[in-house]
Structures are given as C-alpha cells and as structure tokens.
N, C-alpha and C positions, 0 to 999 in steps of 0.2 A: 509888238516883235515886227522887225522888217526882214525881207528877203534880203540877203548879204550882195553887195555891188558885183562881186565874183561870181556869182549863181548862174548857170545856165540850164537850161531845159527844165524851166520852171513851167510847173502844171499845178493847176489847184480845182477843188469842187467843192461843192456846199448841197446837201441833201435836206430838205425838210421832211421831219418826221412827224409822227402823232404828238410827242412829248417832246423830244431832243431833236436838234438838228446836228448832222455829223458834217464834220469838216476835215478836209485832206489837203495837204499841201507836200510838194516834192520838187525837190533840185537838186542839180549836181554842182559839187563844189570842188577847188582843189585840194587835194589831201591836207596840205599844210594850213588849211583854213576852218577845218572842220571841228577840231577841238575848241577852237576859240568860239565858234558860233554855238556849239552845244553848252559850252561854259557859260554864255550870258543866259541861256532858258535857266540855269541853276536848277537842274535836276536833284530831284530829292534824294537820291544817291547814284554815285558813280554808275554809268552804262555797264550793264554786264554782258558779257559776249555769249550769244547763242551760237556754237558751231555747227547744229544739224538744223534743217529746215523743220518746222512742224507739220502735224500730219495734215491740217488744215488750217484755212484763215481764220483767226481770230474775230475779226470784225468784218462780217460778212456784208453789213448794211451799206458801209462805205469802203468797198474796196478799190485799191490804187489802181485795179485793172480798167476801171472806168474812164482812166487816164491813159491807157495804152502801157501801163507800166508792171513791171513784176512785183508781186506781194511781196512785202518784205517777211512775212510770216513764212514764207514758203521757201527764202533762203537761206542759204549756210552762210556762216561767218559774219552775223550780224550783230552789231552793238546795239541795245536798247533799254530802254526804261522810261518810266513815268517822269514827267516834268513835273505836274501839279494834279491832285485830285484830293479834295477840291482847288478849285484855282479863284483867285481873284478877279472880281469882274464876272463876265458874263459866262465864261467857259466853265463847264462842271469837271471836265479833264482833259488833260493833253497827254500824248506820250510821243517819243521820238524812237527812231531808228536810223541806224547809218550801215549801209551797205557799200563795199567796194565797186566801183565799176571797172577800173583798171589801177597800176600802180601808181597814179598821177591822181586820180579823184574818186570821189563816193558820192553816193545819191542820199541826201539826207530825206527822212520823211517824216511826217508830222501828221500826226491824226488826232481828233479831238470831239468832243460833242461840247453843246452851248444849250 
C-alpha cells in the first residue's frame, strides 16, 4: 500500500512491543479520493458508520495522539472497519477509519499490528 499522491498532513509511527509491533498512519485526502483509496484496501466488509464517539480509545498502545491527532475512536461520524485479520505477509491485522475534516476532505487513519 502506498500513500496516495494527493495526501497531505501525512504522519506515521511504529512502536516495538514485547510480542507485536504497532503501526499507525494517518493522512488527509480530498473527499472525492477517499472511497477509491478505501476500496483498494479491499476491506472485509463495507465500512460501518459509527455516529457517536466511543467512551474510550480501543487501542491505547498505539494512540494517534502521539502524532498530535485526535483519536478516531473518540470522534463522531467515523466510517470504520477491519481491512484484514489475519493479513497476508507480516501484518497480523489492519483497520481503517475515516473522519471528515471539513466539507472537502477527510482524514484516513490506518492502524495495524505486525
């Protein structure tokens, strides 16, 4: 997977864990490019819409706050889903979340474990 050419505000991090490593990547895309990017990930099911924020972050070991970003779990109106679990290659699982930034763009969040 490559970050799309039209992406801005690209941020990524990698954390070494005792058994698994955490990986996070986030970037902003123009709204008309988001669905095409998500489709190329071939999610297991269509992304679901979570209208309300969760009570807590579900992945505290690799929070997006380390990148200075809001946590997708704590935002409302987020489309999200599992891309793969297990994944081919070195990844154990990969999730995607999409949150609107404004009327023209959305932030794509990817989190995984290898």
